[in-house]
DSSP file (Angstrom, degrees, kcal/mol; ACC not computed):
  #  RESIDUE AA STRUCTURE BP1 BP2  ACC     N-H-->O    O-->H-N    N-H-->O    O-->H-N    TCO  KAPPA ALPHA  PHI   PSI    X-CA   Y-CA   Z-CA
    1    1 A M              0   0    0      0, 0.0     2,-0.2     0, 0.0     0, 0.0   0.000 360.0 360.0 360.0 121.6   16.0    1.5   16.1
    2    2 A S        -     0   0    0      1,-0.0     2,-0.8     2,-0.0     0, 0.0  -0.593 360.0-134.7 -85.5 151.7   14.3    0.4   13.0
    3    3 A S        -     0   0    0     -2,-0.2     2,-0.4     2,-0.0    -1,-0.0  -0.879  24.2-167.0-106.6  97.2   13.3    3.0   10.4
    4    4 A N        -     0   0    0     -2,-0.8     2,-0.7    41,-0.0    40,-0.0  -0.730  15.3-137.1 -88.2 137.6    9.7    2.2    9.2
    5    5 A I        -     0   0    0     -2,-0.4    40,-2.9     2,-0.0     2,-0.4  -0.819  23.6-173.1 -92.7 119.4    8.4    4.0    6.2
    6    6 A R  E     -A   44   0A   0     -2,-0.7     2,-0.3    38,-0.2    38,-0.2  -0.919   3.5-178.8-114.6 137.9    4.9    5.2    6.6
    7    7 A I  E     -A   43   0A   0     36,-2.9    36,-3.0    -2,-0.4    -2,-0.0  -0.911  28.1-101.1-134.1 165.9    2.8    6.7    3.9
    8    8 A S     >  -     0   0    0     -2,-0.3     4,-2.2    34,-0.2    34,-0.1  -0.313  34.9-109.7 -78.3 162.4   -0.7    8.2    3.5
    9    9 A P  H  > S+     0   0    0      0, 0.0     4,-2.4     0, 0.0     5,-0.1   0.867 118.5  53.7 -62.1 -36.1   -3.6    6.4    2.0
   10   10 A S  H  > S+     0   0    0      2,-0.2     4,-1.6     1,-0.2     5,-0.1   0.937 111.3  43.8 -68.3 -43.5   -3.5    8.7   -1.1
   11   11 A I  H  > S+     0   0    0      1,-0.2     4,-2.6     2,-0.2    -1,-0.2   0.868 111.5  54.3 -63.4 -39.8    0.2    8.0   -1.8
   12   12 A A  H  X S+     0   0    0     -4,-2.2     4,-2.7     2,-0.2     6,-0.3   0.926 105.0  55.0 -60.0 -44.8   -0.3    4.3   -1.2
   13   13 A S  H  X>S+     0   0    0     -4,-2.4     5,-1.0     1,-0.2     4,-0.9   0.916 111.7  43.8 -52.5 -48.3   -3.1    4.3   -3.8
   14   14 A L  H  <5S+     0   0    0     -4,-1.6     3,-0.3     1,-0.2    -1,-0.2   0.908 113.0  51.3 -63.4 -42.4   -0.8    5.8   -6.4
   15   15 A F  H  <5S+     0   0    0     -4,-2.6    52,-2.8     1,-0.2    53,-0.3   0.894 120.0  32.9 -66.6 -39.3    2.0    3.5   -5.4
   16   16 A F  H  <5S-     0   0    0     -4,-2.7    50,-0.3    50,-0.2    -1,-0.2   0.409 105.0-119.6-101.0   1.0    0.0    0.3   -5.7
   17   17 A G  T  <5S+     0   0    0     -4,-0.9     2,-0.2    48,-0.3    -3,-0.2   0.685  73.8 114.7  75.2  15.4   -2.4    1.3   -8.4
   18   18 A V  S   <S-     0   0    0     -5,-1.0    -1,-0.2    -6,-0.3    -2,-0.2  -0.722  72.0 -89.3-115.6 164.9   -5.6    0.9   -6.4
   19   19 A S     >  -     0   0    0     -2,-0.2     4,-1.4     1,-0.1     3,-0.3  -0.332  29.2-120.7 -74.5 159.8   -8.1    3.5   -5.4
   20   20 A E  H  > S+     0   0    0      1,-0.2     4,-2.4     2,-0.2     5,-0.2   0.797 114.9  61.1 -67.6 -26.2   -7.8    5.4   -2.1
   21   21 A R  H  > S+     0   0    0      2,-0.2     4,-2.9     1,-0.2    -1,-0.2   0.883 100.6  53.3 -62.7 -37.7  -11.1    4.0   -1.2
   22   22 A S  H  > S+     0   0    0     -3,-0.3     4,-2.0     2,-0.2    -2,-0.2   0.883 110.0  47.4 -62.3 -39.7   -9.7    0.5   -1.5
   23   23 A I  H  X S+     0   0    0     -4,-1.4     4,-1.7     2,-0.2    -2,-0.2   0.933 114.5  46.7 -67.2 -48.0   -6.9    1.4    0.9
   24   24 A R  H  X S+     0   0    0     -4,-2.4     4,-2.4     1,-0.2    -2,-0.2   0.892 109.2  53.5 -68.2 -35.4   -9.3    3.0    3.3
   25   25 A R  H  X S+     0   0    0     -4,-2.9     4,-2.6     1,-0.2    -1,-0.2   0.924 106.7  53.7 -63.4 -40.4  -11.7    0.1    3.1
   26   26 A A  H  <>S+     0   0    0     -4,-2.0     5,-3.2     1,-0.2     6,-1.4   0.842 108.8  48.6 -58.6 -34.7   -8.8   -2.2    4.0
   27   27 A V  H ><5S+     0   0    0     -4,-1.7     3,-1.3     4,-0.2    -1,-0.2   0.889 110.5  51.4 -69.7 -41.0   -8.1   -0.1    7.1
   28   28 A W  H 3<5S+     0   0    0     -4,-2.4    -2,-0.2     1,-0.3    -1,-0.2   0.866 111.0  47.9 -63.1 -37.8  -11.8   -0.2    8.0
   29   29 A K  T 3<5S-     0   0    0     -4,-2.6    -1,-0.3    -5,-0.2    -2,-0.2   0.340 116.1-119.1 -89.1   9.3  -11.8   -4.0    7.8
   30   30 A K  T < 5S+     0   0    0     -3,-1.3    -3,-0.2     2,-0.2    -2,-0.1   0.770  79.5 125.6  63.3  30.8   -8.6   -4.0    9.8
   31   31 A E  S   <S+     0   0    0     -5,-3.2     2,-0.4     1,-0.2    -4,-0.2   0.683  78.2  37.2 -87.0 -17.9   -6.6   -5.7    7.0
   32   32 A L  S    S-     0   0    0     -6,-1.4     2,-0.3    -9,-0.1    -2,-0.2  -0.992  81.5-139.7-129.2 138.7   -4.1   -2.8    7.4
   33   33 A S        -     0   0    0     -2,-0.4    11,-0.6    -3,-0.1     2,-0.3  -0.771  21.0-162.4 -96.4 148.3   -3.1   -1.1   10.6
   34   34 A V  E     -B   43   0A   0     -2,-0.3     2,-0.4     9,-0.1     9,-0.2  -0.827  16.0-145.0-126.3 159.5   -2.7    2.6   10.7
   35   35 A I  E     -B   42   0A   0      7,-2.4     7,-1.8    -2,-0.3     2,-0.7  -0.994  20.3-138.4-121.5 135.1   -1.1    5.2   12.9
   36   36 A V  E     +B   41   0A   0     -2,-0.4     2,-0.5     5,-0.2     5,-0.2  -0.849  24.7 178.1 -97.6 118.6   -2.8    8.5   13.3
   37   37 A H  E >  S-B   40   0A   0      3,-2.9     3,-1.2    -2,-0.7    -2,-0.0  -0.975  72.8 -19.0-121.4 119.3   -0.3   11.3   13.2
   38   38 A Q  T 3  S-     0   0    0     -2,-0.5    -1,-0.2     1,-0.3     3,-0.1   0.899 129.8 -51.9  53.1  43.6   -1.7   14.9   13.4
   39   39 A G  T 3  S+     0   0    0      1,-0.2     2,-0.4    -3,-0.1    -1,-0.3   0.675 116.8 110.1  69.8  16.6   -5.2   13.6   12.4
   40   40 A R  E <   - B   0  37A   0     -3,-1.2    -3,-2.9    -5,-0.0    -1,-0.2  -0.977  69.8-115.1-126.8 141.3   -3.9   11.7    9.3
   41   41 A Y  E     - B   0  36A   0     -2,-0.4     2,-0.4    -5,-0.2    -5,-0.2  -0.459  28.1-173.0 -68.5 137.8   -3.6    8.1    8.6
   42   42 A K  E     - B   0  35A   0     -7,-1.8    -7,-2.4   -34,-0.1     2,-0.4  -0.994   6.3-161.5-132.1 132.6   -0.1    6.7    8.1
   43   43 A I  E     -AB   7  34A   0    -36,-3.0   -36,-2.9    -2,-0.4     2,-0.2  -0.915  24.3-112.3-116.8 137.2    0.3    3.2    7.0
   44   44 A N  E  >  -A    6   0A   0    -11,-0.6     4,-1.7    -2,-0.4   -38,-0.2  -0.472  20.4-139.3 -61.6 131.1    3.5    1.1    7.3
   45   45 A L  H  > S+     0   0    0    -40,-2.9     4,-2.6     1,-0.2     5,-0.2   0.889 101.8  55.7 -63.0 -43.8    5.0    0.3    3.8
   46   46 A N  H  > S+     0   0    0    -41,-0.3     4,-2.4     1,-0.2    -1,-0.2   0.927 106.7  50.0 -60.8 -41.4    5.8   -3.3    4.7
   47   47 A D  H  > S+     0   0    0      1,-0.2     4,-2.8     2,-0.2    -1,-0.2   0.906 110.2  51.4 -64.1 -38.6    2.2   -4.0    5.7
   48   48 A L  H  X S+     0   0    0     -4,-1.7     4,-2.6     2,-0.2    -1,-0.2   0.914 109.4  49.5 -67.1 -40.4    1.0   -2.5    2.4
   49   49 A I  H  X S+     0   0    0     -4,-2.6     4,-1.7     2,-0.2    -2,-0.2   0.925 112.9  47.0 -64.8 -39.8    3.4   -4.7    0.4
   50   50 A I  H  X S+     0   0    0     -4,-2.4     4,-0.5     1,-0.2    -2,-0.2   0.954 114.4  47.5 -61.4 -51.1    2.2   -7.8    2.3
   51   51 A W  H >X S+     0   0    0     -4,-2.8     3,-0.9     1,-0.2     4,-0.5   0.871 110.1  52.7 -58.1 -40.4   -1.5   -6.7    1.8
   52   52 A S  H >< S+     0   0    0     -4,-2.6     3,-0.5     1,-0.2    -1,-0.2   0.859 107.9  51.1 -64.0 -36.2   -1.0   -6.1   -1.9
   53   53 A N  H 3< S+     0   0    0     -4,-1.7    -1,-0.2     1,-0.2    -2,-0.2   0.514  88.9  80.9 -81.3  -4.3    0.5   -9.5   -2.5
   54   54 A K  H << S+     0   0    0     -3,-0.9    -1,-0.2    -4,-0.5    -2,-0.2   0.866  97.3  41.7 -65.6 -41.2   -2.4  -11.4   -0.7
   55   55 A K  S <X S-     0   0    0     -3,-0.5     4,-1.6    -4,-0.5     3,-0.4  -0.904  74.2-140.9-112.3 133.0   -4.6  -11.2   -3.9
   56   56 A P  H  > S+     0   0    0      0, 0.0     4,-1.8     0, 0.0     5,-0.1   0.812 103.1  58.3 -60.7 -31.1   -3.4  -11.7   -7.4
   57   57 A S  H  > S+     0   0    0      2,-0.2     4,-1.8     1,-0.2     5,-0.1   0.828 106.7  47.5 -69.1 -32.3   -5.6   -8.9   -8.7
   58   58 A R  H  > S+     0   0    0     -3,-0.4     4,-1.9     2,-0.2    -1,-0.2   0.858 111.3  50.5 -76.5 -32.9   -3.9   -6.5   -6.4
   59   59 A R  H  X S+     0   0    0     -4,-1.6     4,-2.4     2,-0.2    -2,-0.2   0.860 110.6  49.9 -68.2 -37.1   -0.4   -7.6   -7.5
   60   60 A K  H  X S+     0   0    0     -4,-1.8     4,-2.8     2,-0.2     5,-0.3   0.937 109.8  49.5 -74.3 -41.5   -1.4   -7.3  -11.1
   61   61 A K  H  X>S+     0   0    0     -4,-1.8     4,-3.0     2,-0.2     5,-1.1   0.893 111.1  51.5 -56.8 -38.6   -2.7   -3.7  -10.5
   62   62 A M  H  X5S+     0   0    0     -4,-1.9     6,-1.5     3,-0.2     4,-1.1   0.963 115.0  44.0 -61.8 -49.2    0.6   -2.8   -8.6
   63   63 A D  H  <5S+     0   0    0     -4,-2.4    -2,-0.2     5,-0.2     8,-0.2   0.842 124.3  30.5 -65.4 -36.9    2.4   -4.2  -11.6
   64   64 A E  H  <5S+     0   0    0     -4,-2.8    -2,-0.2     4,-0.1    -1,-0.2   0.746 136.7  16.6 -96.9 -27.6    0.5   -2.6  -14.3
   65   65 A E  H  <5S+     0   0    0     -4,-3.0   -48,-0.3    -5,-0.3    -3,-0.2   0.560 119.7  53.7-120.1 -10.3   -0.8    0.7  -12.9
   66   66 A G  S ><<S-     0   0    0     -5,-1.1     3,-1.5    -4,-1.1   -50,-0.2   0.046 115.7 -51.3-105.1-149.4    1.4    1.3   -9.8
   67   67 A I  G >  S+     0   0    0    -52,-2.8     3,-1.8     1,-0.3     4,-0.2   0.749 120.6  76.1 -65.2 -25.2    5.0    1.3   -9.2
   68   68 A G  G >  S+     0   0    0     -6,-1.5     3,-1.4   -53,-0.3    -1,-0.3   0.725  78.9  71.0 -59.7 -25.0    5.5   -2.0  -11.0
   69   69 A Q  G <  S+     0   0    0     -3,-1.5    -1,-0.3    -7,-0.6    -2,-0.2   0.790 101.8  47.3 -66.7 -20.7    5.1   -0.3  -14.5
   70   70 A Y  G <  S+     0   0    0     -3,-1.8     2,-0.5    -4,-0.2    -1,-0.2   0.366  97.8  82.8 -98.2  -0.4    8.6    1.3  -13.8
   71   71 A V    <   -     0   0    0     -3,-1.4     3,-0.2    -8,-0.2     0, 0.0  -0.912  56.8-165.4-110.0 132.3   10.3   -1.9  -12.6
   72   72 A E  S    S+     0   0    0     -2,-0.5     2,-0.3     1,-0.3    -1,-0.2   0.903  78.9   2.0 -83.1 -42.9   11.7   -4.3  -15.2
   73   73 A K  S    S-     0   0    0      2,-0.0    -1,-0.3     0, 0.0     2,-0.2  -0.967  71.7-130.2-149.2 134.6   12.2   -7.2  -12.8
   74   74 A W        -     0   0    0     -2,-0.3    -6,-0.0    -3,-0.2    -3,-0.0  -0.566  10.5-161.9 -78.5 140.5   11.4   -7.6   -9.1
   75   75 A K              0   0    0     -2,-0.2    -1,-0.1     1,-0.1    -2,-0.0  -0.320 360.0 360.0-114.5  46.6   14.2   -8.9   -6.8
   76   76 A I              0   0    0      0, 0.0    -1,-0.1     0, 0.0    -2,-0.0   0.376 360.0 360.0-123.6 360.0   12.0   -9.9   -3.9
């Protein structure tokens, strides 16, 4: 059994340094798949990482405004 980490769009927006609207737009465009749990969207963290790395501008936002500002060097 694999343990998938799923987070809400609001947490994802903070984590990746983009607006919550950008996350929801990606869901609407089917760039991100979601699971609805108790009426709330949950997005797989692995899918979010792949999505954020597809565009250099998203990667830069993650590094400057999101979680990347607290990481000295990525090991991925």
